[in-house]
N, C-alpha and C positions, 0 to 999 in steps of 0.2 A: 458501443464500447462496453465490454464486460470487465468485471473486476479481475478476471483471470488474465486480462491483457497486461496487468501490472502486478506481477507476483510480489508479495510483501513479506518481510520478516523483521528487518532491523529498523528501528526508529532513528537511532542516532549512532554515528561513528565518527572517529577523529578524521578531520579533513586532511588532505594532502596538498602539496603545492598546486597541482592541477587536478581538480576533482573529476571523476567520471560523472557525467550528467545525463539524466534521462530528461529530455526536453518534453515537458507536458504540452498538451494541446494548445495551439496558438489561438488567439482571438480571431473570430470570423467577422469580416466587415462587408457591409453593403450600403449603398446610397441609392435612395429612390426619389423620383420627382414628385410634384404635387398630385399626380394622378396615380402614384403607386408603382410606376414603371422603374425598374432597376437601371440606373445610369452608370453605376460603377460598383465594383466589388474587388476584394483581394483574392489572390490565387487560392488561399486556404479555404475561403468560402466556397468557391467554385469546386475545388477538389473534394471537399467534405460532402458535397451534394452530388458528386459524380459528373460535373460539367467542366467545360473549359470556360475561361473568363469571357471569351467572345460569345459563347452560347448563352451565358447568364444575362449579359447586357441586352436590354430590350424586353426581357421577360417581366411579367407582373409579379409582385411579391406574393400574390395569391397562388401563382403557379408552384410556389415552393412551400405550400401549406396543405396539410391533409384536408379533405373536403369537410370533415366533421369539425375542423377548427377554424374555418374561414370567418366565422362570426367573431372569434377572439382576435384574429388578425385585423379584421375591419374595425373592431373596437379600439385596438391599440393605435391603428392608423388615424382614426378620428380623434382620439385623445391627444396624439401628437399635434394634429392640426390646430386644436383648440389651445393647448397649453405650451406648445413648443418643445415638449420633452416627454419621454416615457422612461420610467425608471425601474430597472431590474424586474421586468415582467416575464413570467414563465410562459413560453409558447412552444409549439412543436414545428419543426421543419420537415419537409418531405423531400428525400433525395430522388435522383433520377430513377433509381431502381426500387423506389417505393419504401425505402427504409425511413422510419420516423426517428428524428434526432431531437432530443429535448434540450432546449437552450434557455438562457436568460437574455432578454432583449433590453437594451438601453438605447434610446434614440434622442437626438438633439437636432436643432435646426442646422441646415447647411446653406451658406450664402455664396453668391457669385462675387467676383472681384470688385464689382461696383456696389456691393452691399445688398443686393436683391435676394430675397428668399427663393431658393430654387428646389428645395426638397429637404430630406432628412438624412443624417448620417447615423448609421446604426451599427452597434457592436453586439455580437452574439457570442455567448460563452457556453460551451458544452457542459450541461449539468452532470452528465455521466462521469466526467473526470472529477468534478467537485465531490460527487457522492463517493467515488473511489477513495479520494484523499481523506475525506471525512472518516471513512471506515478505517483508514490506516492509523489515524491519530486517536480514534476512539476505542482503544483497547481498554477493557473493563477496569483494570486496576488504575488506569490513569484518567478515566473519563470523569469521575467525581472530583478529583483534584483540579482538573482542567476547568470544568463547568462552574464549580462552586468557589474557585479561588477569588479572594478580594482584589487580587491584581487583575489587570486587563490582559487577556490572552487572545491572540489571533494566529491563525495558520494560513500561510500563503503558499502558492505554488511557484514554480520557476519564474513565471512572468509577473509575479507580484499580485496575483488575483487572490482575494480572500476566499478560502474554501471552508473555513470554520472560525468561530470566535465564541467566547463565553458570555455569560449574562452580564458580568461587570463591564465588558467591553461595549456592548450595545446600549446598556443603561447610561454609561458615561457619554457616549457619542450621540445618543438620542435616536437611534435607529431600532427597528425590529430586527431579529436575526435573519429573517427572510430577505430584508432589504440589504443588509450588510454583506451577506454571502453572495459572491459573484462580482462585487465591486473591486476596483483596483485600489491597492493601498494608498496610492497617490490621491484618491478621492477623499481620504481621511487625513491628508497631510496639508498643513497650512502652506499657503503660497510661498512664504519666506523660507520654508524648509524643503520644498519640492526638489530643488537642484541638489541639495545635499543627499536627499533620499535616493535620487536617481544614481548618484555616484556610489552610494553605499551598496545599492542593489547590483550595480554593474561590477563592482569589486568582488562582491559575494559570488556572483555567477562565474567570475573568472578564476577565483582562488578557492572558493568553498569556505572561506573564513568569514564568520559572522561576528562583527565587532560591536560591542555596546556603544550606542550613540545617543545623542540628545537631539530631539526634533520638536517642532511645534505641531500638535495634532489639531485637526479641524472637526468640529461637531456638525451635525446635520443643520442646526440653526445658524451656523456661521461662527459660533464661538470658538475660541482657541485656548489651548493650554499646553504648557511645556511638559514633555514626557521623556523618560529614559527607556530605550528599547534594548532588550537583551535577547538575541536570537540563538536558537539551537537548530542544527540541521536535521532534515528528514532524508533517509535513504531507503531505496527499495532493496529487494533481495539480492540484486546484482551489485550492490554498493554504489548505485548511481544516485546522485543528488537530485531530489525531486521537489524539495520545498523547505520551508522552515517554520518552526514554532517561534513565536515572539512573545516575551513577557514585557508588558508595558506598565511602567509606574508613573503615576501623575506626580510630578515634582514641582507643582505650583508653589507650595510652601517654601521649598528650598530655593526656588528661583526668586521668590519675593524677598527671602532673607538675603540672598546674594545681591539683589538689586538695592535693598536697604543699606547693606554694608558698602556697596559701591557709592551710593549717594552720601553716606556718612564720610567715606574717605574723601570725596570731593569737598564736602563741607569742611572737614578737618584741614584739607589743603588750603581752602579759602581762608579759614580762620588763621592758619599759620602765616599765610601771606599778609593778611590784614594785621596780625599782631606784629610781624616784622616791620611793616611800614609804620604802624602807629608808634612802636617803641623807638624806631629811628627818629621819627618826627618829634617825639616828645623829648628824647635825649639831646637832640641837636641844639635846641635853644638853652638847655640847662648848662651846657659847657661854658658859653660866654657869661651867663648869669653868675655862676659860681666863680669863674675866673676874675671878672671885674669886681665882684663883691669882695673877694680875697684881696685884690689890689687896693681896695678902699681902706682896708685895715692896716695898710703899711704907709705910715706918714711920709716916708721919703719918696713915694711914688706919686700919690695924688693929694697929698696934704693931710693935715691932722683933722680928726673928727672929735667932737665932744662926746661925752660918755653916752648920751642918749642916741646920738647918731651911730656910734660904734655898736651899741646894743642892737639897734635896728638892722644894721648890716650883718651882724652875726646871726640874727634871726633869719635873715634872707638866706645866708649860707647854709644854716642848719636845715631849713625846710627844703631848699633846693637839693641838698645832698640826700636828704631823706626821700624825696621824690625820685631821684635818680636810682637809689637803691631799690625802691619799690618797682620801678620799671624793669630793672635788671632781674629782680627776683621773679617777676611775672614771666619774663622771657625764658629764664632758666628753667622754671617749673614746666612751661610748655614744651621746651626742648626735651626735658627728661621724660615727660609723658609720651612723647612721640618717638623716643629713642634716638633723637637727633643731636644730642649734645656731643660735641667733639672732644676727644681726649688725645693727648700727645705725650707718650711716655718717653722720657729721656733720663739719662743718668745725672744726678746732682747731689751736692753735699747738704746734709740737713742743717749744719751750722750756718752755712751761707743763707739758707732760707730763713732761719731764725733771726739772723742779723737784719735781714731786709724787713721782716715783720716788726722787729723791735724799733727800727728807725721810723717806720710809718706810724707807730703808736706813741712816739715820744711826746708829741704835742697833746694828745688826748689824755695821757696819764698825768702830765703836769697840770693841765687845765682842771682836772677833777681831783688832783692831789691824792693819787692812789699809788701804791707800791706795785710795780710790774717787774717781773723777772722771767728770764728765759734760761733753760738748762737742758743740755744733752749729755748723757753719760759717756759718750765717746763720739769721735768724728764718723758718723754713720753716712755711708753712701748708698743711695737707693735708686732704683729705676722705676719711675712712675711719672705722673703728670704734676710737675712742680706748681704750675699756676693754679690748678684745681685744688691741690692740697693747701696752698696759701689762702685760697678763697674760703675753704672750710675753717681753717684756724682763725682767720680774720673775723669770720662771722661769729665763731664761738667766743672770741675775745670781746667783741662788741656787746654780745649778750651779757658777758660777765661784768663789763664796765657799767652797763646800765643798771645792774642789780646789786652792786656793792655800795657801801656808804661812803660818801665823800670824806676824805681826810683819814679814814681808817681802813679803806678798802685795799684788798690785796688780790692780785691776779698773777698766777704763775703758769708758765707754759713749760711742760717737761716732755722730753723725748727719750725713750729707752728701747733697746733692742730686746726682742723676745723670740729667740730661735730664728726661724726664717721670716719673721715679721718685725715690724717696728710699730711702737705704740706712742701716739701723740695724745697728751692730756692737757686740758685747760682747767685750772683749779682756781676757785674763788672763795671768798669768805662772806658772800652776800646773803640774801634773805632766804635762800634755799627754796626747795619746791616740795609741796606736800606729797606724800607717798602715793595717794590715790590719783594724783594728776600726772605722775611721772610716765606711766605707760602710754599716754596719749601725746607726749611732747613732740614726737617726730612725725605726727600726722599733719596733713596739709591744713593750714589756716588755724591750727590749734594754738591758743595762748593761755598759759598757765595762770597768769594773774592779770586780768583785764584792767584793773585800776592802775597798775604799773605800766601796762602797755599804752594806755591813754596818755600817760605822762611822757613816756619815752618814744612812743611811736612803734611801728612794726606791723607786719602783715600776717604773721603766723606762718610765713613760707620759708623762713631762713633755715630752720632745723630740718624741714622736709627736703629742702634742696641739698643740705649737707649729707643727709642719709642717702639720697639718690646718687650723689657724686661718689661717696665712699664705696657704695655697693658696686658701682660701675668700675671702680678701681680694684675690685676684688676683695674688699675689706668689710668690716662691720663697725657700726658706731653705737655707743651706748652712753649711759650716764648714771651717776650715783649722787644722792643729795639727802641732806638732813635739814629739815625746816629750821630757819633762823641760825644755821651754822655755816651753810655754804654748799656749793655744788662742784662736782667734777664731771666734765664732759670729755670723753676719750674715744678715739677710733684706732683700729688696728688694721694695717694694710701690709701686703707682701713687700719684702725688700726688693724682690726682683719681679716687677710687673712687666709682662710681655709688652714689647713695643707695638704700638698700633699706628 
């Protein structure tokens, strides 16, 4: 075959729905027995050498070799007998009319149905076609880019036979260039990706569309690595599809990153499930502990307690309540981090919310003897998550109560409309917060005054949770404070939060 048999001009053209295809030379196949007698061949083999299949069967493989090359054929045959395979060896075939055909020979064992070795199965690929296609892609202005690219390049024909590749490709896969050229691309594809690669090639032959795909590549030593394949078509002068160039990128690092993320997601899911179970199991016994302890403080239910007993029961209630809040805070923090906290926006009156909060704090304000007041400048109606807003205000009030002085403490809750927003403020006359500590207040686990925290308890999660809730409601939370004078914590949210 000469280069003129395949006139060339265009390297690449847009594909159509059904491409015009020049089918490149097929693989030649023959099978010989242990004595070198041909026992089978395909029609392409017989036709290429000018015989019929019936004529070929029964001939010796030496009948199809030039006299000068019989020692090479003998050497290949003996190598196969010893090792069970011959890999990409260059030999010459001799046709019936004495034409010399240069081929690449690959032989492997052939077995009978009962597992007995009966000979070799040999694939022969015409080198002249490979040389022609190499000339096609090696136009001078592209040759250096192709050969010296850090990416892996290979060029295959219509049948998927590698007719060229660059240095990066053979270095990565562990072959020499002479070994790689003439192999089928499936020889370099991991078993797990062979099926996908077959489908990809079949679709390409049918439509001419080469799509980027990810496969696992296989090295000469059996090692594997994930790769991204991006093909571009090769056309001859008649616009017939004859092969394709493929850029191959090793994506091992990306694959490892994805795998690590997947494993982390699984771990996060297990953590979430574990936390849900643990918080449920921890909160369940706290409910009767708090309930029966509160019952003990009521003489008309379970009888009177002396002062020492009453103080002990109150300690139980305080610590159980503190533990329940800690568990709730941990769960809320986890939900906010995963974006799984649920919000339910509904229309409600602010005054009704304030009345509810005022009632729930009536006992705490009397017990500590502090002045607590609630004020709204008008009857504001908003659409947002009432329960979550109550949770934030309640948290801010508890913080204020903890840090005002008993007997002289004042806590005021104010609500006012500001254009399309509403502002909620919790103001106290407590110990205040130093300016250098204010910017860290809404961080997770941050506690501005650890000595006060040890006395009153707390995890440092409350303000972080408040910040997460308010931001999910479309608002912002902030604070102002003067040390030894008091603090104001406030948040601003839209009056009309979209219902979710």
